[in-house]
Structure formats: structure tokens, C-alpha cells
C-alpha positions as YAML, in Angstrom:
chain: A
units: angstrom
residues:
- id: 1
  name: MET
  ca: [98.92, 110.18, 86.99]
- id: 2
  name: LYS
  ca: [101.46, 107.94, 88.54]
- id: 3
  name: ILE
  ca: [99.63, 105.02, 86.89]
- id: 4
  name: LYS
  ca: [99.05, 106.63, 83.50]
- id: 5
  name: VAL
  ca: [102.14, 107.41, 82.45]
- id: 6
  name: LEU
  ca: [103.05, 103.44, 82.89]
- id: 7
  name: LEU
  ca: [100.02, 102.59, 80.48]
- id: 8
  name: LEU
  ca: [101.22, 104.69, 77.16]
- id: 9
  name: ALA
  ca: [103.46, 101.33, 76.26]
- id: 10
  name: LEU
  ca: [101.42, 98.58, 74.68]
- id: 11
  name: THR
  ca: [103.05, 96.25, 76.90]
- id: 12
  name: ILE
  ca: [105.12, 97.27, 79.84]
- id: 13
  name: LEU
  ca: [107.59, 94.66, 81.81]
- id: 14
  name: PHE
  ca: [108.92, 94.97, 85.18]
- id: 15
  name: TYR
  ca: [111.71, 93.30, 85.57]
- id: 16
  name: LEU
  ca: [112.89, 93.09, 89.16]
- id: 17
  name: LEU
  ca: [115.44, 91.79, 91.65]
- id: 18
  name: PRO
  ca: [116.13, 88.11, 91.40]
- id: 19
  name: ASP
  ca: [114.11, 87.25, 94.22]
- id: 20
  name: ARG
  ca: [110.76, 89.16, 93.24]
- id: 21
  name: PRO
  ca: [108.48, 88.18, 90.20]
- id: 22
  name: ALA
  ca: [108.67, 89.36, 86.61]
- id: 23
  name: GLN
  ca: [105.22, 91.68, 85.97]
- id: 24
  name: SER
  ca: [103.73, 92.38, 82.74]
- id: 25
  name: GLN
  ca: [100.78, 94.53, 81.13]
- id: 26
  name: THR
  ca: [99.42, 94.19, 78.34]
- id: 27
  name: ILE
  ca: [96.88, 97.05, 77.03]
- id: 28
  name: LEU
  ca: [93.81, 95.72, 75.26]
- id: 29
  name: LEU
  ca: [91.91, 98.99, 74.79]
- id: 30
  name: GLY
  ca: [93.36, 102.66, 74.96]
- id: 31
  name: PRO
  ca: [93.89, 105.14, 76.40]
- id: 32
  name: GLU
  ca: [91.11, 106.71, 75.33]
- id: 33
  name: ASN
  ca: [91.66, 110.51, 76.37]
- id: 34
  name: PHE
  ca: [88.42, 111.51, 73.93]
- id: 35
  name: ASP
  ca: [90.45, 114.37, 72.49]
- id: 36
  name: THR
  ca: [88.38, 114.26, 69.36]
- id: 37
  name: ASP
  ca: [84.65, 113.25, 69.20]
- id: 38
  name: ILE
  ca: [84.26, 109.65, 68.51]
- id: 39
  name: LEU
  ca: [81.38, 108.84, 70.10]
- id: 40
  name: VAL
  ca: [78.24, 107.33, 68.67]
- id: 41
  name: HIS
  ca: [74.73, 108.02, 69.79]
- id: 42
  name: GLY
  ca: [71.32, 106.43, 68.77]
- id: 43
  name: VAL
  ca: [69.58, 103.52, 69.43]
- id: 44
  name: THR
  ca: [72.23, 100.75, 68.74]
- id: 45
  name: ALA
  ca: [75.59, 100.59, 67.70]
- id: 46
  name: PRO
  ca: [78.15, 98.09, 65.87]
- id: 47
  name: VAL
  ca: [80.13, 96.66, 68.76]
- id: 48
  name: ASN
  ca: [83.62, 98.33, 67.10]
- id: 49
  name: VAL
  ca: [82.59, 101.68, 68.12]
- id: 50
  name: TRP
  ca: [82.15, 103.83, 71.68]
- id: 51
  name: PHE
  ca: [78.99, 104.07, 72.23]
- id: 52
  name: ALA
  ca: [76.07, 106.37, 74.09]
- id: 53
  name: PRO
  ca: [72.61, 105.54, 73.18]
- id: 54
  name: ASN
  ca: [70.37, 108.95, 73.14]
- id: 55
  name: TYR
  ca: [67.47, 107.49, 75.43]
- id: 56
  name: ASN
  ca: [66.91, 110.30, 78.32]
- id: 57
  name: SER
  ca: [70.16, 112.95, 77.61]
- id: 58
  name: PRO
  ca: [73.11, 111.26, 76.41]
- id: 59
  name: ILE
  ca: [76.70, 110.60, 77.90]
- id: 60
  name: ASP
  ca: [78.28, 113.03, 75.19]
- id: 61
  name: PHE
  ca: [81.41, 114.18, 74.29]
- id: 62
  name: TYR
  ca: [83.22, 117.75, 75.25]
- id: 63
  name: ALA
  ca: [86.47, 119.01, 73.62]
- id: 64
  name: ALA
  ca: [87.42, 120.98, 76.76]
- id: 65
  name: GLY
  ca: [87.45, 120.45, 80.27]
- id: 66
  name: GLY
  ca: [88.34, 116.80, 81.10]
- id: 67
  name: CYS
  ca: [92.16, 115.95, 82.70]
- id: 68
  name: THR
  ca: [94.37, 116.94, 79.63]
- id: 69
  name: GLY
  ca: [91.37, 118.22, 76.82]
- id: 70
  name: GLY
  ca: [88.65, 116.72, 76.29]
- id: 71
  name: TYR
  ca: [86.02, 114.28, 78.28]
- id: 72
  name: SER
  ca: [82.88, 112.47, 77.98]
- id: 73
  name: GLY
  ca: [80.42, 112.98, 80.39]
- id: 74
  name: TYR
  ca: [77.09, 114.50, 81.36]
- id: 75
  name: SER
  ca: [75.86, 117.33, 83.64]
- id: 76
  name: GLY
  ca: [72.29, 118.88, 83.90]
- id: 77
  name: SER
  ca: [69.81, 119.06, 87.22]
- id: 78
  name: TRP
  ca: [66.11, 118.18, 87.45]
- id: 79
  name: ASN
  ca: [67.04, 114.90, 85.91]
- id: 80
  name: ASN
  ca: [64.21, 112.72, 86.54]
- id: 81
  name: TYR
  ca: [66.09, 109.98, 87.92]
- id: 82
  name: TRP
  ca: [68.22, 110.14, 84.55]
- id: 83
  name: GLY
  ca: [70.69, 107.35, 84.31]
- id: 84
  name: ASN
  ca: [72.92, 105.98, 80.87]
- id: 85
  name: PHE
  ca: [75.96, 104.15, 80.25]
- id: 86
  name: LEU
  ca: [79.04, 104.77, 77.82]
- id: 87
  name: ARG
  ca: [79.68, 101.53, 76.21]
- id: 88
  name: THR
  ca: [83.40, 100.74, 75.03]
- id: 89
  name: PRO
  ca: [83.96, 99.21, 71.72]
- id: 90
  name: GLU
  ca: [84.19, 95.21, 71.97]
- id: 91
  name: VAL
  ca: [87.45, 93.73, 73.54]
- id: 92
  name: ASN
  ca: [88.97, 90.52, 72.81]
- id: 93
  name: CYS
  ca: [90.50, 89.33, 76.08]
- id: 94
  name: THR
  ca: [91.20, 86.17, 75.05]
- id: 95
  name: GLY
  ca: [93.82, 84.32, 76.92]
- id: 96
  name: THR
  ca: [93.51, 86.63, 80.00]
- id: 97
  name: ASP
  ca: [91.38, 85.66, 82.88]
- id: 98
  name: SER
  ca: [90.96, 89.25, 84.58]
- id: 99
  name: VAL
  ca: [91.09, 92.66, 83.12]
- id: 100
  name: ILE
  ca: [91.35, 95.99, 84.64]
- id: 101
  name: LEU
  ca: [89.06, 99.08, 83.53]
- id: 102
  name: SER
  ca: [91.43, 102.02, 84.48]
- id: 103
  name: PHE
  ca: [90.07, 105.36, 83.96]
- id: 104
  name: ASP
  ca: [89.55, 108.75, 85.71]
- id: 105
  name: ILE
  ca: [86.33, 110.55, 86.84]
- id: 106
  name: SER
  ca: [85.28, 114.22, 88.23]
- id: 107
  name: ASN
  ca: [81.96, 114.02, 89.43]
- id: 108
  name: SER
  ca: [79.36, 116.33, 91.54]
- id: 109
  name: PHE
  ca: [78.55, 115.79, 95.21]
- id: 110
  name: VAL
  ca: [75.09, 117.20, 96.58]
- id: 111
  name: SER
  ca: [74.74, 116.48, 100.74]
- id: 112
  name: GLY
  ca: [71.64, 114.12, 101.04]
- id: 113
  name: HIS
  ca: [71.86, 112.56, 97.25]
- id: 114
  name: PRO
  ca: [73.17, 108.83, 98.73]
- id: 115
  name: ASN
  ca: [71.91, 107.65, 95.69]
- id: 116
  name: ASP
  ca: [74.04, 109.43, 92.56]
- id: 117
  name: LYS
  ca: [76.46, 106.96, 91.80]
- id: 118
  name: VAL
  ca: [78.51, 105.55, 88.87]
- id: 119
  name: TYR
  ca: [78.94, 101.75, 88.31]
- id: 120
  name: PHE
  ca: [80.45, 99.31, 86.11]
- id: 121
  name: ASN
  ca: [79.44, 96.06, 84.20]
- id: 122
  name: MET
  ca: [80.20, 93.86, 80.96]
- id: 123
  name: TRP
  ca: [78.25, 91.80, 78.36]
- id: 124
  name: VAL
  ca: [79.88, 88.88, 77.83]
- id: 125
  name: ASP
  ca: [78.75, 85.01, 76.79]
- id: 126
  name: GLY
  ca: [75.47, 86.53, 76.23]
- id: 127
  name: ALA
  ca: [74.70, 88.17, 79.42]
- id: 128
  name: TYR
  ca: [75.52, 91.06, 81.39]
- id: 129
  name: HIS
  ca: [77.94, 90.66, 84.93]
- id: 130
  name: ASP
  ca: [79.00, 93.20, 87.49]
- id: 131
  name: ALA
  ca: [82.86, 94.03, 88.25]
- id: 132
  name: SER
  ca: [84.33, 92.10, 91.00]
- id: 133
  name: SER
  ca: [85.85, 95.23, 92.10]
- id: 134
  name: ASN
  ca: [84.88, 98.73, 92.74]
- id: 135
  name: GLN
  ca: [81.68, 98.10, 90.96]
- id: 136
  name: THR
  ca: [79.89, 101.10, 92.10]
- id: 137
  name: ILE
  ca: [81.53, 104.30, 93.07]
- id: 138
  name: SER
  ca: [79.29, 106.46, 94.89]
- id: 139
  name: PHE
  ca: [79.32, 110.23, 94.64]
- id: 140
  name: ASN
  ca: [80.02, 110.57, 97.92]
- id: 141
  name: GLN
  ca: [82.17, 113.29, 97.79]
- id: 142
  name: ALA
  ca: [83.38, 115.61, 94.81]
- id: 143
  name: ARG
  ca: [86.12, 114.53, 92.40]
- id: 144
  name: ASP
  ca: [88.38, 115.89, 90.13]
- id: 145
  name: CYS
  ca: [90.29, 113.73, 87.82]
- id: 146
  name: GLU
  ca: [90.43, 110.93, 90.75]
- id: 147
  name: HIS
  ca: [91.56, 107.44, 89.20]
- id: 148
  name: PHE
  ca: [90.53, 104.45, 89.58]
- id: 149
  name: GLU
  ca: [90.46, 101.17, 88.58]
- id: 150
  name: VAL
  ca: [87.54, 98.49, 88.53]
- id: 151
  name: ILE
  ca: [88.55, 94.53, 87.65]
- id: 152
  name: PHE
  ca: [87.11, 92.15, 85.96]
- id: 153
  name: ASP
  ca: [86.92, 88.50, 86.51]
- id: 154
  name: LEU
  ca: [86.46, 86.34, 83.50]
- id: 155
  name: THR
  ca: [87.86, 82.98, 84.49]
- id: 156
  name: PRO
  ca: [84.08, 81.61, 84.59]
- id: 157
  name: TYR
  ca: [83.47, 82.89, 80.49]
- id: 158
  name: THR
  ca: [83.74, 81.17, 77.31]
- id: 159
  name: ASN
  ca: [83.61, 83.72, 74.33]
- id: 160
  name: LYS
  ca: [86.10, 86.43, 75.73]
- id: 161
  name: ASN
  ca: [85.07, 89.13, 73.39]
- id: 162
  name: VAL
  ca: [83.71, 91.87, 75.53]
- id: 163
  name: LEU
  ca: [81.60, 94.85, 75.63]
- id: 164
  name: PHE
  ca: [82.23, 97.58, 79.09]
- id: 165
  name: TYR
  ca: [79.60, 99.40, 80.24]
- id: 166
  name: LEU
  ca: [80.62, 102.56, 82.44]
- id: 167
  name: ASN
  ca: [76.95, 103.66, 83.52]
- id: 168
  name: ALA
  ca: [75.80, 106.97, 85.29]
- id: 169
  name: SER
  ca: [72.68, 107.48, 87.53]
- id: 170
  name: CYS
  ca: [71.18, 110.33, 88.90]
- id: 171
  name: GLY
  ca: [68.53, 109.17, 92.04]
- id: 172
  name: TYR
  ca: [67.05, 112.27, 92.08]
- id: 173
  name: ASN
  ca: [64.64, 114.98, 90.21]
- id: 174
  name: ASP
  ca: [65.38, 118.45, 91.51]
- id: 175
  name: ALA
  ca: [67.32, 121.61, 91.05]
- id: 176
  name: GLN
  ca: [70.56, 120.07, 92.34]
- id: 177
  name: LEU
  ca: [73.49, 119.71, 89.63]
- id: 178
  name: TYR
  ca: [74.25, 116.29, 88.93]
- id: 179
  name: SER
  ca: [77.46, 115.85, 86.70]
- id: 180
  name: ILE
  ca: [79.87, 113.03, 85.72]
- id: 181
  name: LYS
  ca: [83.16, 113.13, 84.02]
- id: 182
  name: PHE
  ca: [84.90, 109.96, 81.89]
- id: 183
  name: ASP
  ca: [88.39, 110.35, 80.85]
- id: 184
  name: ASN
  ca: [91.53, 108.75, 80.04]
- id: 185
  name: ILE
  ca: [90.14, 105.17, 79.52]
- id: 186
  name: VAL
  ca: [92.50, 102.04, 79.34]
- id: 187
  name: ILE
  ca: [91.69, 98.89, 78.86]
- id: 188
  name: TYR
  ca: [94.42, 96.22, 79.94]
- id: 189
  name: SER
  ca: [95.11, 92.83, 81.37]
- id: 190
  name: PHE
  ca: [98.19, 91.76, 83.80]
- id: 191
  name: THR
  ca: [100.46, 88.74, 84.34]
- id: 192
  name: THR
  ca: [102.82, 87.26, 86.81]
- id: 193
  name: THR
  ca: [104.97, 84.77, 86.61]
- id: 194
  name: GLN
  ca: [107.77, 83.36, 89.08]
- id: 195
  name: LEU
  ca: [111.34, 81.57, 88.15]
- id: 196
  name: ASN
  ca: [111.16, 78.04, 89.70]
- id: 197
  name: GLU
  ca: [107.73, 78.45, 90.59]
- id: 198
  name: LYS
  ca: [107.27, 75.13, 89.99]
- id: 199
  name: GLN
  ca: [110.36, 73.85, 91.42]
- id: 200
  name: HIS
  ca: [109.47, 75.21, 94.82]
- id: 201
  name: ARG
  ca: [106.29, 75.71, 95.50]
- id: 202
  name: ILE
  ca: [104.67, 74.48, 98.41]
- id: 203
  name: GLU
  ca: [101.39, 72.49, 97.09]
- id: 204
  name: SER
  ca: [98.99, 73.12, 99.58]
- id: 205
  name: ILE
  ca: [98.58, 77.67, 99.77]
- id: 206
  name: ASN
  ca: [95.20, 79.40, 100.40]
- id: 207
  name: VAL
  ca: [94.35, 83.21, 100.24]
- id: 208
  name: PHE
  ca: [91.19, 83.86, 102.28]
- id: 209
  name: PRO
  ca: [88.85, 85.86, 101.01]
- id: 210
  name: ASN
  ca: [90.28, 86.91, 97.67]
- id: 211
  name: PRO
  ca: [89.27, 89.38, 96.29]
- id: 212
  name: SER
  ca: [89.80, 90.98, 100.07]
- id: 213
  name: SER
  ca: [88.82, 94.74, 101.94]
- id: 214
  name: GLY
  ca: [90.43, 94.24, 105.37]
- id: 215
  name: MET
  ca: [92.29, 90.86, 106.70]
- id: 216
  name: ALA
  ca: [93.91, 88.15, 104.11]
- id: 217
  name: ILE
  ca: [94.96, 85.32, 105.66]
- id: 218
  name: PHE
  ca: [97.45, 83.46, 104.04]
- id: 219
  name: ARG
  ca: [97.73, 79.27, 104.86]
- id: 220
  name: PHE
  ca: [99.78, 76.95, 104.00]
- id: 221
  name: ASP
  ca: [101.36, 73.65, 104.80]
- id: 222
  name: ASN
  ca: [104.90, 74.51, 106.92]
- id: 223
  name: HIS
  ca: [105.57, 71.09, 108.11]
- id: 224
  name: GLY
  ca: [109.22, 71.40, 109.43]
- id: 225
  name: ASN
  ca: [108.56, 74.47, 110.77]
- id: 226
  name: GLU
  ca: [110.68, 76.60, 108.46]
- id: 227
  name: PRO
  ca: [111.17, 80.08, 109.31]
- id: 228
  name: LEU
  ca: [109.53, 81.74, 105.96]
- id: 229
  name: SER
  ca: [109.19, 85.41, 105.09]
- id: 230
  name: LEU
  ca: [106.05, 86.60, 103.36]
- id: 231
  name: SER
  ca: [106.56, 89.99, 100.92]
- id: 232
  name: ILE
  ca: [103.69, 91.74, 99.45]
- id: 233
  name: TYR
  ca: [104.21, 93.93, 96.28]
- id: 234
  name: ASP
  ca: [102.17, 96.53, 94.14]
- id: 235
  name: ALA
  ca: [101.33, 96.65, 90.86]
- id: 236
  name: LEU
  ca: [104.76, 98.41, 90.32]
- id: 237
  name: GLY
  ca: [106.93, 96.00, 92.36]
- id: 238
  name: GLN
  ca: [107.23, 97.76, 95.16]
- id: 239
  name: LEU
  ca: [107.69, 95.86, 98.29]
- id: 240
  name: ILE
  ca: [104.37, 97.26, 100.68]
- id: 241
  name: GLN
  ca: [103.74, 95.02, 103.54]
- id: 242
  name: LYS
  ca: [106.53, 92.00, 104.94]
- id: 243
  name: ALA
  ca: [106.28, 89.22, 107.93]
- id: 244
  name: GLU
  ca: [109.06, 87.99, 108.44]
- id: 245
  name: HIS
  ca: [110.13, 84.78, 110.78]
- id: 246
  name: VAL
  ca: [106.84, 82.70, 110.04]
- id: 247
  name: SER
  ca: [107.00, 79.57, 111.42]
- id: 248
  name: ASN
  ca: [103.87, 78.72, 111.79]
- id: 249
  name: SER
  ca: [101.47, 77.83, 108.91]
- id: 250
  name: GLU
  ca: [99.31, 80.75, 108.72]
- id: 251
  name: VAL
  ca: [99.68, 84.65, 108.07]
- id: 252
  name: THR
  ca: [97.11, 87.13, 108.39]
- id: 253
  name: ILE
  ca: [97.63, 90.71, 106.56]
- id: 254
  name: ASP
  ca: [95.32, 93.99, 107.26]
- id: 255
  name: ASN
  ca: [95.00, 95.30, 103.56]
- id: 256
  name: ARG
  ca: [92.64, 98.07, 104.66]
- id: 257
  name: ALA
  ca: [95.16, 100.74, 104.10]
- id: 258
  name: TRP
  ca: [96.10, 99.38, 100.85]
- id: 259
  name: HIS
  ca: [94.48, 100.94, 97.07]
- id: 260
  name: THR
  ca: [92.15, 98.66, 94.95]
- id: 261
  name: GLY
  ca: [93.83, 96.80, 92.28]
- id: 262
  name: PHE
  ca: [96.19, 93.59, 91.53]
- id: 263
  name: TYR
  ca: [99.13, 92.55, 94.35]
- id: 264
  name: TYR
  ca: [101.34, 90.04, 94.51]
- id: 265
  name: TYR
  ca: [103.08, 87.81, 97.47]
- id: 266
  name: GLN
  ca: [106.20, 85.82, 97.93]
- id: 267
  name: LEU
  ca: [106.52, 82.83, 100.29]
- id: 268
  name: GLN
  ca: [109.99, 82.35, 100.57]
- id: 269
  name: SER
  ca: [112.45, 80.36, 102.78]
- id: 270
  name: GLU
  ca: [116.14, 81.85, 103.50]
- id: 271
  name: LYS
  ca: [117.44, 80.03, 99.89]
- id: 272
  name: LYS
  ca: [114.33, 80.43, 97.82]
- id: 273
  name: THR
  ca: [110.89, 81.22, 96.98]
- id: 274
  name: VAL
  ca: [107.94, 78.67, 97.98]
- id: 275
  name: ALA
  ca: [105.17, 80.20, 96.83]
- id: 276
  name: ALA
  ca: [103.71, 82.92, 94.70]
- id: 277
  name: GLY
  ca: [100.39, 83.99, 93.94]
- id: 278
  name: LYS
  ca: [98.06, 87.10, 93.33]
- id: 279
  name: LEU
  ca: [95.73, 89.19, 95.57]
- id: 280
  name: ILE
  ca: [93.09, 91.30, 94.73]
- id: 281
  name: LYS
  ca: [91.93, 93.95, 97.26]
- id: 282
  name: GLN
  ca: [88.04, 95.64, 96.83]
...
């Protein structure tokens, strides 16, 4: 819920203190709460609609039982290794290097069923491509309207009219219940800008691995051993971690406890920001 409130505006600007980055979100699709039946079933469908094909048993619309009202989902047993997908309308992502698929899910959990899951990909430039973070969510616990964000990297692609796929898969054929609900789906882009970044930027700064799921290493040129500080901000502009009195050319940040998503870093001297950029947490 904490992120959904911010996604209700078409563009949200975060004006932070002068020494922090200015950040903006632009909603490209949604929010879709499935309070009415908008799903199109069949073998194929136009690219401008929400599509849930009717091979196997389809993902369908339900008027009640979602996080705030209706939802799209599936529930059943003796599924015979069931799988199907929910496809978004085509999203124009021109001018963006990456987008976030944001949603709430509720799912069943059966001990001994490690192959029950949902996973995410996109159709872009004439082929399917996986998400770059949170590509698969395993049903390793029961969830009730738990919020997730999946990141898609669009930098390699030319035609950025994109179809996004939410795929559900049951890996078994027995009497156990497999259930999945999708709700409150939003796709948005995220950008950051830094005042005077060009004037004061360190020419060589590398962050690796990026995306990261453990330790992220920041390496940069600091030939004069100038005292620096490295600040990490979350998507809301809140400072979540800071390394101070950095006098060498490398800082290691432990991000294992962070939530998945975009983060922003600033490398600062006593008087100015010398570098700023983006880190993705998987």
C-alpha cells in the first residue's frame, strides 16, 4: 500500500533537499484494479486490450475477493501441470531505459510443491525477453495482497512498444489447490536528475554488480584522497544507508536487507556532489 498511494498521479515529483537527487515517476499503464471485467479471452486478441487466452483454463475476472474489490486470477486442483498468462495492453515505452511492473499478488502455498510459481517477461522487438529482476516468484509461502515490483531493462531494444506478460504455472497434477490473484497492476518509468551533475561529476565511477543482490562495490577515481561520503536513497527519497569519511577509491555496500527496486546514490565531498547514479536491487 505504501507505494500504491504514490502511483495514483500520472507524474509524481519528489522535491528533496538541495543536496539530494530530484526523482520522478511517470505512469505508463494503470492503475488497473480489475473492478470491472476488462479481460478478452480467445486464441488471439488485439494489442490494445488485456488478454487472457482460453487454452487450458483461462485466468479470469472475479468481481470480489481482490485487495480492494475485483481481481484477475485462477484457482483449481488436478491442474495437469496447468499454465497460462495475463497480457497487458501494449505500452509505449519510448524514451525510457527501464520500466517497473508493480502489482499485488495473493497465492496458495503447498509444502512439497516447489514448482508452483509466477514469472514475468515481455514481447519487444519481435521476441520474448525476461524481466531483469524478480523474474520468477515461487510459491514458497502463502501471500495475501503482497506487493511486488518487477524491473524490465529496455536499453537493448529499438521499438519500445511493449507487451508485458504475467505468467502463472502449476507444476503438479494432484488434489492440492493452486491459486493466484493479480491486482492493482501499474507500469511506470522512473528517472532521476542531479543538479550540477555535469559540473562536478567524477569521470570514472563503476558500480558492480548492478543489478545487485548482496554486496555492491562502488569504485571511482579519488586521486587526491579527498574525504567523501556515499549516500543511498530509496524510491521515496529517504536516506537508507550512508558511508562517511571515505578517503580511498572504493566503497562496499551491503544491500541484502533492501527491498527489490531502484535506488539512487550520491558521492559527495564537503562542498558539492561529485557523482550520482542508479543502483538496482534484485
